[in-house]
C-alpha positions as CSV (number, residue, x, y, z in Angstrom):
1,C,20.9,-52.4,39.6
2,F,19.7,-52.1,36.4
3,S,16.7,-48.7,38.1
4,I,20.5,-46.9,38.2
5,G,22.0,-47.3,35.4
6,N,18.6,-46.1,33.3
7,N,18.5,-43.4,35.8
8,K,20.9,-40.3,35.3
9,L,19.8,-38.5,38.6
10,L,19.8,-41.2,40.9
11,H,23.3,-42.4,38.8
12,H,24.8,-39.1,39.8
13,Q,24.3,-38.8,43.5
14,V,25.6,-42.5,43.9
15,L,28.8,-41.5,42.4
16,A,29.0,-39.4,43.9
17,R,28.6,-40.2,47.4
18,A,31.1,-43.1,46.8
19,G,34.3,-39.9,46.0
20,C,34.0,-40.1,42.0
21,Q,33.8,-36.8,39.6
22,V,30.8,-36.7,38.1
23,P,29.5,-33.3,36.0
24,K,28.1,-30.4,37.4
25,S,24.7,-31.3,37.0
26,V,21.0,-29.2,37.3
27,F,18.1,-31.4,36.8
28,V,15.3,-30.2,35.6
29,A,11.4,-31.4,35.6
30,D,9.0,-32.9,33.5
31,L,8.4,-30.1,30.4
32,Q,8.0,-32.7,27.8
33,N,4.1,-32.0,28.0
34,V,4.2,-28.4,28.3
35,D,3.0,-27.0,24.8
36,D,4.4,-23.8,26.5
37,G,7.7,-23.2,24.2
38,C,7.8,-20.1,26.8
39,K,8.1,-22.2,29.7
40,R,10.6,-24.1,29.1
41,A,12.9,-22.1,28.1
42,I,13.2,-20.7,30.9
43,A,13.1,-23.6,32.7
44,F,16.6,-24.1,30.4
45,S,17.6,-21.2,30.6
46,E,17.7,-20.6,34.3
47,A,19.2,-24.0,34.7
48,A,21.6,-22.8,32.9
49,E,22.3,-19.5,34.9
50,A,22.9,-22.0,37.8
51,L,25.6,-24.1,36.5
52,L,27.1,-21.0,35.0
53,R,27.0,-19.6,39.2
54,K,28.6,-23.1,39.2
55,G,31.4,-21.7,37.9
56,C,30.6,-24.5,34.1
57,D,31.2,-22.6,30.8
58,W,29.8,-23.2,26.7
59,P,29.2,-25.5,25.6
60,L,26.9,-28.1,28.3
61,I,24.2,-30.6,26.9
62,V,21.1,-31.3,27.8
63,K,20.4,-35.9,27.9
64,P,17.5,-37.2,29.1
65,N,17.5,-38.7,32.5
66,A,16.6,-41.6,31.1
67,G,17.8,-44.0,28.3
68,G,21.6,-44.7,27.2
69,F,23.9,-45.1,24.6
70,G,24.0,-40.7,23.6
71,E,20.0,-40.7,22.2
72,G,18.5,-37.4,22.7
73,I,21.8,-35.8,24.0
74,V,22.1,-32.1,22.5
75,S,25.4,-29.8,22.9
76,F,24.8,-25.8,22.9
77,S,26.9,-23.0,22.8
78,S,24.5,-20.5,24.2
79,V,21.8,-19.6,26.1
80,Q,20.6,-18.1,23.2
81,E,21.1,-22.4,20.8
82,L,19.3,-23.5,24.6
83,V,16.7,-21.0,24.5
84,S,15.7,-21.7,20.6
85,W,15.6,-25.4,21.4
86,A,13.9,-25.2,23.8
87,E,11.5,-23.3,21.9
88,R,10.4,-25.1,20.1
89,D,11.5,-28.6,21.1
90,K,9.6,-30.8,23.5
91,T,10.9,-34.2,23.0
92,G,13.0,-35.4,26.4
93,S,12.6,-38.3,28.7
94,D,10.1,-41.2,29.2
95,D,10.4,-39.9,32.8
96,G,9.3,-36.3,32.1
97,M,13.1,-35.1,33.7
98,T,16.2,-33.7,31.6
99,L,19.9,-32.8,32.8
100,L,21.4,-29.8,32.1
101,Q,25.0,-30.6,32.6
102,E,28.8,-29.1,31.7
103,F,30.4,-30.6,28.9
104,R,33.8,-32.6,30.3
105,Q,36.2,-33.7,27.0
106,A,36.8,-37.4,27.5
107,R,40.6,-38.2,28.4
108,G,42.7,-40.0,26.1
109,G,39.6,-39.4,24.0
110,A,38.5,-42.8,25.8
111,I,34.6,-43.2,27.1
112,H,33.9,-45.1,30.0
113,R,30.5,-46.4,31.1
114,V,29.1,-47.2,34.6
């Protein structure tokens, strides 16, 4: 159970298979060790395009795959903001995966953790 809770990719897959609604997401491979900001920017802009094709709109959020309690989550209102961040920021998840995800407003202001 601990590995599922600490891995957002696996967590989303398990919840979706169980019929739960999960935010539309794209996983971006290990880029934290890539020194070329342009390569990171391209990867994230392509991920954003994939979400927009799925019917998402801005804002989009970036989350590290591993971790919790909101650490490392960043919100973006445009592709320009996302690209600018990707060019200069090399932070990421301990496992090297980053999640780009549609933003969903919490119902009634409450966030429910599983």
